[in-house]
C-alpha positions as CSV (number, residue, x, y, z in Angstrom):
1,M,197.5,113.9,3.2
2,F,194.3,114.1,1.1
3,R,192.3,111.9,3.5
4,L,193.5,113.9,6.5
5,E,192.6,117.2,4.9
6,L,189.3,115.9,3.8
7,Q,188.5,114.6,7.2
8,G,189.3,117.9,8.7
9,R,187.1,119.7,6.2
10,R,184.3,117.3,6.9
11,A,184.7,117.9,10.7
12,M,184.2,121.6,10.0
13,F,181.1,120.7,7.9
14,R,179.7,118.9,10.9
15,K,180.1,122.0,13.1
16,G,178.5,124.1,10.4
17,I,175.5,121.8,10.0
18,I,174.6,122.6,13.6
19,A,174.1,126.2,12.7
20,L,172.2,125.1,9.6
21,S,169.9,123.0,11.8
22,A,169.0,125.9,14.0
23,A,167.9,127.9,10.9
24,A,166.3,125.0,9.0
25,G,162.8,126.3,9.4
26,L,163.9,129.4,7.5
27,V,165.8,127.7,4.7
28,G,163.5,126.4,1.9
29,G,160.6,126.1,4.3
30,L,158.2,123.2,4.8
31,L,156.2,122.5,1.8
32,V,152.5,121.6,1.6
33,T,151.6,118.4,3.4
34,G,148.9,116.6,1.4
35,P,146.6,113.8,2.5
36,V,148.0,110.3,2.2
37,T,145.8,107.2,2.5
38,A,146.4,105.6,6.0
39,I,147.5,102.0,5.8
40,G,147.9,99.1,8.2
41,D,147.7,99.1,12.0
42,G,149.7,102.1,13.2
43,G,150.5,100.6,16.5
44,G,153.2,102.1,18.7
45,Y,156.7,102.7,17.7
46,A,159.2,102.8,20.6
47,E,162.4,102.5,18.6
48,R,163.9,105.9,17.7
49,H,167.4,107.1,17.0
50,E,169.3,110.3,17.2
51,G,169.4,112.3,13.9
52,R,170.3,115.7,12.7
53,D,167.1,117.8,12.7
54,G,165.8,121.2,12.5
55,D,166.1,122.2,16.2
56,G,169.4,120.5,16.7
57,G,168.1,118.5,19.7
58,G,165.2,116.4,18.4
59,R,165.1,112.9,17.1
60,T,164.4,111.4,13.7
61,E,161.7,108.8,13.6
62,N,162.0,105.3,12.1
63,L,160.8,106.2,8.6
64,V,160.3,104.9,5.1
65,F,160.2,107.3,2.2
66,V,158.6,106.7,-1.2
67,Q,159.1,108.9,-4.3
68,T,156.0,109.2,-6.5
69,N,157.8,110.6,-9.5
70,K,154.7,112.4,-10.6
71,P,155.3,114.2,-14.0
72,L,153.4,117.3,-13.0
73,G,154.9,117.6,-9.6
74,N,157.2,115.1,-7.9
75,T,156.5,114.3,-4.3
76,V,157.9,112.1,-1.5
77,Q,155.5,110.3,0.8
78,V,156.6,109.6,4.4
79,Y,155.6,106.6,6.5
80,R,156.4,105.9,10.2
81,R,157.8,102.5,10.8
82,A,156.6,100.7,14.0
83,A,158.8,98.3,15.9
84,D,157.0,95.4,14.1
85,G,157.7,96.9,10.7
86,V,154.2,98.2,10.1
87,L,154.0,101.5,8.2
88,T,151.7,104.4,8.9
89,A,151.3,107.4,6.6
90,A,152.8,110.6,8.0
91,G,152.6,113.1,5.0
92,E,153.4,113.9,1.4
93,Y,155.9,116.6,0.4
94,E,156.5,118.4,-2.9
95,T,160.1,118.3,-4.1
96,G,159.8,121.4,-6.2
97,G,160.6,119.5,-9.4
98,L,159.0,117.2,-11.9
99,G,159.0,113.4,-12.3
100,G,160.2,111.9,-15.6
101,A,160.9,108.6,-17.4
102,T,163.1,106.8,-19.9
103,V,161.7,105.6,-23.2
104,G,159.9,102.3,-23.2
105,P,160.2,101.2,-19.6
106,P,158.3,97.9,-18.9
107,V,157.4,98.9,-15.3
108,D,160.2,101.1,-13.8
109,A,160.1,104.6,-15.2
110,L,163.6,105.7,-14.3
111,A,165.2,102.3,-15.0
112,S,167.6,102.8,-12.0
113,Q,168.4,102.1,-8.4
114,G,169.0,104.8,-5.8
115,S,166.8,107.7,-7.1
116,L,165.8,108.5,-3.5
117,V,168.6,108.3,-0.9
118,Y,168.6,108.9,2.9
119,H,171.9,109.8,4.5
120,D,172.6,111.1,8.0
121,G,169.4,113.1,8.5
122,L,169.1,114.2,4.9
123,L,167.0,112.9,2.0
124,F,168.0,113.3,-1.6
125,A,165.4,113.1,-4.4
126,V,166.0,113.3,-8.2
127,N,163.5,115.3,-10.3
128,A,164.1,113.5,-13.7
129,G,161.6,115.7,-15.6
130,S,163.2,119.0,-14.6
131,N,166.8,118.0,-14.4
132,T,167.2,118.9,-10.7
133,V,167.9,117.3,-7.3
134,T,166.1,118.2,-4.1
135,V,167.6,118.0,-0.6
136,F,165.3,117.6,2.4
137,R,166.2,117.7,6.1
138,V,164.3,115.0,8.0
139,K,162.8,116.6,11.1
140,G,161.0,114.1,13.3
141,D,158.6,112.6,10.7
142,E,158.5,115.7,8.6
143,L,160.6,116.9,5.6
144,V,162.0,120.4,5.4
145,K,163.2,121.4,1.9
146,L,166.8,122.8,2.0
147,D,167.8,123.1,-1.6
148,V,166.9,122.4,-5.2
149,V,169.8,122.4,-7.6
150,G,170.5,121.6,-11.2
151,S,171.6,118.0,-11.7
152,G,174.5,118.8,-14.0
153,G,173.0,116.9,-16.9
154,L,169.8,115.5,-18.4
155,L,167.3,113.1,-16.8
156,P,168.9,112.5,-13.3
157,V,168.1,109.0,-12.2
158,G,170.3,108.3,-9.1
159,V,172.3,109.8,-6.2
160,G,175.3,108.5,-4.3
161,V,176.4,110.1,-1.0
162,H,179.4,109.7,1.3
163,D,180.0,112.1,4.2
164,D,179.6,115.6,2.7
165,L,180.1,114.5,-0.9
166,V,177.1,113.9,-3.2
167,Y,177.2,112.5,-6.8
168,V,174.3,112.6,-9.2
169,L,173.9,110.3,-12.2
170,N,172.3,111.8,-15.3
171,A,171.1,109.3,-17.9
172,G,170.3,111.5,-20.9
173,G,172.7,112.3,-23.7
174,D,176.2,111.0,-23.1
175,G,175.4,110.4,-19.4
176,V,177.0,112.6,-16.8
177,V,178.2,112.1,-13.2
178,Q,178.2,115.4,-11.4
179,G,179.6,115.9,-7.9
180,Y,178.6,118.3,-5.1
181,E,179.7,119.2,-1.6
182,L,177.2,119.7,1.2
183,D,177.7,123.1,2.8
184,D,175.6,125.4,5.0
185,D,173.4,126.4,2.1
186,G,172.8,123.0,0.6
187,L,174.7,121.6,-2.4
188,E,177.6,123.4,-3.9
189,L,178.7,122.2,-7.4
190,I,182.3,120.8,-7.7
191,E,183.5,121.8,-11.1
192,E,186.2,119.1,-11.2
193,A,183.7,116.4,-10.3
194,R,181.9,116.3,-13.6
195,R,182.5,113.3,-15.8
196,S,180.9,112.1,-19.0
197,L,180.1,108.5,-19.5
198,G,180.2,108.7,-23.3
199,L,177.1,106.7,-23.8
200,G,175.8,108.5,-26.8
201,N,172.1,108.3,-25.7
202,A,169.2,110.3,-26.8
203,N,167.3,112.4,-24.2
204,P,165.4,110.8,-22.7
205,P,167.3,107.6,-23.3
206,A,165.8,104.2,-24.1
207,F,165.1,102.2,-21.0
208,G,167.9,99.6,-21.8
209,D,170.5,102.3,-22.6
210,A,170.1,104.4,-19.4
211,P,172.8,104.0,-16.8
212,A,171.4,102.3,-13.7
213,Q,173.1,103.3,-10.5
214,V,175.7,105.6,-8.9
215,S,177.2,104.9,-5.5
216,V,180.2,105.6,-3.4
217,D,182.1,102.6,-2.0
218,P,182.1,102.4,1.9
219,S,185.7,103.6,2.1
220,G,184.9,106.8,0.2
221,R,187.6,106.2,-2.3
222,F,185.6,105.5,-5.5
223,V,182.4,106.4,-7.3
224,L,180.8,103.4,-9.1
225,V,178.4,103.6,-12.0
226,S,176.7,100.7,-13.8
227,T,176.0,101.3,-17.5
228,K,173.6,98.5,-18.5
229,S,173.7,98.1,-22.3
230,H,177.5,99.0,-22.3
231,N,178.1,96.1,-19.9
232,T,180.5,98.0,-17.7
233,V,180.8,99.3,-14.2
234,E,182.8,102.5,-14.3
235,V,184.9,103.2,-11.2
236,F,186.0,106.8,-10.7
237,P,188.7,107.6,-8.1
238,I,187.7,110.4,-5.8
239,D,190.5,113.0,-5.8
240,H,191.2,116.1,-3.8
241,D,188.1,118.0,-2.6
242,G,185.7,115.4,-4.2
243,A,187.0,115.8,-7.8
244,L,186.8,112.7,-9.9
245,G,189.8,111.1,-11.6
246,D,189.8,109.1,-14.8
247,P,187.6,106.0,-14.6
248,V,188.6,102.4,-14.6
249,S,186.1,100.7,-17.0
250,N,185.2,97.2,-15.7
251,T,183.4,94.8,-18.1
252,V,180.5,93.1,-16.4
253,D,178.6,90.9,-18.9
254,G,174.9,90.3,-18.7
255,T,173.6,93.9,-18.4
256,P,174.7,95.1,-15.0
257,F,172.0,97.0,-13.2
258,G,171.8,97.5,-9.4
259,F,174.7,96.8,-6.9
260,T,175.4,96.9,-3.2
261,F,178.4,96.3,-0.9
262,D,178.9,93.5,1.5
263,R,180.7,93.2,4.8
264,E,183.9,92.1,3.2
265,D,184.3,95.1,0.9
266,G,182.9,93.2,-2.0
267,V,180.5,94.5,-4.6
268,V,177.4,92.4,-5.4
269,V,175.9,93.2,-8.8
270,T,172.7,92.1,-10.5
271,Q,172.9,91.0,-14.2
272,S,169.4,92.0,-15.5
273,G,170.0,90.5,-19.0
274,T,170.9,87.0,-17.7
275,N,168.8,87.1,-14.5
276,A,171.7,86.5,-12.2
277,V,173.8,88.0,-9.4
278,I,177.6,88.2,-9.3
279,R,180.2,89.3,-6.7
280,F,183.4,91.2,-7.1
281,E,186.2,92.5,-4.9
282,L,187.1,96.2,-5.5
283,D,190.8,96.5,-5.4
284,Q,192.9,99.6,-4.6
285,D,193.2,100.5,-8.2
286,G,189.5,100.5,-8.9
287,K,189.4,97.1,-10.7
288,L,186.5,94.7,-10.0
289,V,187.9,91.2,-9.6
290,P,185.2,88.4,-9.7
291,T,185.2,86.2,-6.6
292,S,182.5,83.7,-7.7
293,P,180.7,82.8,-10.9
294,S,177.3,84.4,-11.8
295,V,174.5,82.8,-9.8
296,P,171.1,82.7,-11.7
297,S,168.0,83.7,-9.9
298,G,165.7,81.5,-12.0
299,Q,163.4,84.6,-12.3
300,A,162.8,87.3,-14.9
301,A,164.4,90.8,-15.0
302,T,166.7,90.6,-11.9
303,C,167.5,94.2,-11.5
304,W,167.6,95.7,-8.0
305,I,169.5,94.4,-5.0
306,Q,169.5,95.3,-1.2
307,R,171.7,93.9,1.6
308,V,170.0,93.1,4.9
309,G,172.6,91.8,7.4
310,D,174.2,88.7,5.9
311,F,171.6,88.3,3.1
312,F,171.0,89.9,-0.3
313,F,167.6,90.4,-1.8
314,A,167.1,90.9,-5.6
315,A,163.9,92.3,-7.1
316,N,162.8,90.6,-10.3
317,A,160.5,93.0,-12.1
318,G,159.5,90.5,-14.9
319,S,158.4,87.7,-12.5
320,S,157.3,90.1,-9.7
321,T,159.3,88.1,-7.2
322,I,162.1,88.6,-4.6
323,S,165.2,86.3,-4.7
324,S,167.4,85.7,-1.7
325,Y,171.2,85.2,-1.7
326,R,174.0,84.9,0.8
327,L,177.8,84.3,1.0
328,D,178.7,80.7,1.9
329,P,181.6,80.0,4.4
330,D,184.1,80.1,1.6
331,G,182.9,83.6,0.5
332,Q,181.0,82.2,-2.6
333,L,177.7,83.7,-3.5
334,E,174.8,81.2,-3.3
335,L,171.1,81.3,-4.0
336,L,168.8,80.7,-1.1
337,A,165.4,81.0,-2.8
338,G,164.6,82.0,-6.3
339,A,161.2,83.3,-5.0
340,A,161.6,84.1,-1.3
341,A,158.5,86.2,-1.9
342,A,156.1,86.6,-4.8
343,P,154.3,89.9,-4.2
344,G,153.2,90.4,-7.8
345,G,152.6,93.9,-9.1
346,G,156.0,94.5,-10.7
347,S,158.6,94.5,-7.9
348,I,161.3,97.2,-8.4
349,D,163.3,99.3,-6.0
350,L,164.1,98.1,-2.4
351,T,165.3,99.5,0.9
352,A,165.9,98.1,4.3
353,S,165.7,99.2,8.0
354,D,166.5,97.3,11.2
355,G,165.9,93.8,9.7
356,F,162.9,94.8,7.5
357,L,162.8,94.8,3.7
358,Y,160.5,97.2,1.8
359,V,159.8,96.7,-1.9
360,Q,158.1,99.0,-4.4
361,L,155.5,97.3,-6.6
362,A,155.2,99.8,-9.4
363,A,152.4,98.2,-11.4
364,A,150.2,97.7,-8.3
365,G,151.0,101.2,-6.8
366,S,151.9,99.7,-3.5
367,V,154.8,98.8,-1.1
368,H,155.2,95.5,0.7
369,G,157.2,95.3,3.9
370,Y,158.8,92.0,5.1
371,E,160.5,90.8,8.2
372,V,163.8,89.1,7.4
373,G,164.2,85.8,9.4
374,E,167.4,84.5,10.7
375,D,167.5,82.0,7.8
376,G,166.8,84.7,5.2
377,S,163.2,84.0,4.9
378,L,160.7,86.8,4.3
379,R,157.4,87.3,6.2
380,L,155.0,89.9,5.0
381,V,154.2,92.4,7.8
382,T,152.7,95.5,6.1
383,T,151.2,96.7,2.8
384,V,150.9,100.3,1.7
385,T,148.4,101.1,-1.1
386,G,147.3,104.2,-3.0
387,L,150.6,105.1,-4.6
388,P,150.9,106.0,-8.3
389,Q,150.5,102.9,-10.5
390,F,152.8,102.5,-13.5
391,A,150.9,103.5,-16.7
392,D,151.8,105.0,-20.1
393,G,155.5,104.8,-19.4
394,I,155.4,106.7,-16.0
395,G,155.2,105.6,-12.4
396,M,156.7,105.8,-9.0
397,E,160.3,104.9,-8.4
398,G,162.6,105.5,-5.5
399,I,162.4,104.2,-1.9
400,A,164.6,104.8,1.1
401,A,164.6,104.4,4.9
402,T,166.2,105.7,8.1
């Protein structure tokens, strides 16, 4: 009954979003578009797809978004993606909030995966320095700010989205997950969707103590949170109207950091402390059941992970490399290449779009884009420069794509 009612409520939301689209130019308004250094060979870009946009009848370009996390004014830089994967600068937009950082990060200021998330024509950005979250509508290759709301806690570092439900991960203090519903005005707080992680952190927390990721499983039944130094993945059931039930605490040794979902409803998790990747099945009770042993990358600081088709790519910040994995015919996780790419520059967060993998290089202040081959190999196709370089504990973090 709950799922049927929720589906009906979301269908009403879809109708309401059309009215919102017609008025998008009047809600929040387009912020200042600043100069961004042009990169690469722009070329043509023939591939486009339908997306919700400000006039209700336009198209959303193939885009890559990079969050600068600037402490005096967070921004998102937008790049058009050509059919060959090459990126061309399209603009920079203020979020209306401030960037921030954990304490003592080696190269990744927010120590998290998923601080910038694209979903169904909308872009969600955390403002860690001002404890807020910004929602943009993607209109063509422009961003229109719809809403800026309190994150429900301290130092927001991640966002998870499913249909019209949004969950924000706050790393400061005890750590808080706060849920929201998308409505015609933006984000509406769900009182019953606030859950403490009980981490006992300071604010801001130490790099190693900050929770790393929040995400909703593909079925929309659970919210998952990785806690790093507590060595758990907390699984919260999603109850009526997006409220969160009591969590199932799953022990994951080796400092769990980033995670993603595979085609078989499995959860693939990086173990940043042991530089390995492990796969679990998420059962109907919220328990993570290991399906294969941990598979070491042979690299240093294996933290972020992104699925591209049948392959998984893990970013190793310590060795500035990208490792590649896949599932074998028996469903066992296997390492293809410890260093499928070695871009240097402190590889951190990743995103993917139409067979291309894009990697933030925090220390270098750049993004590398790779074409993923049929065998899982990586071929460099584009480089973006001129982004904020990590220095004095602060730097860019957060990347997403349409």
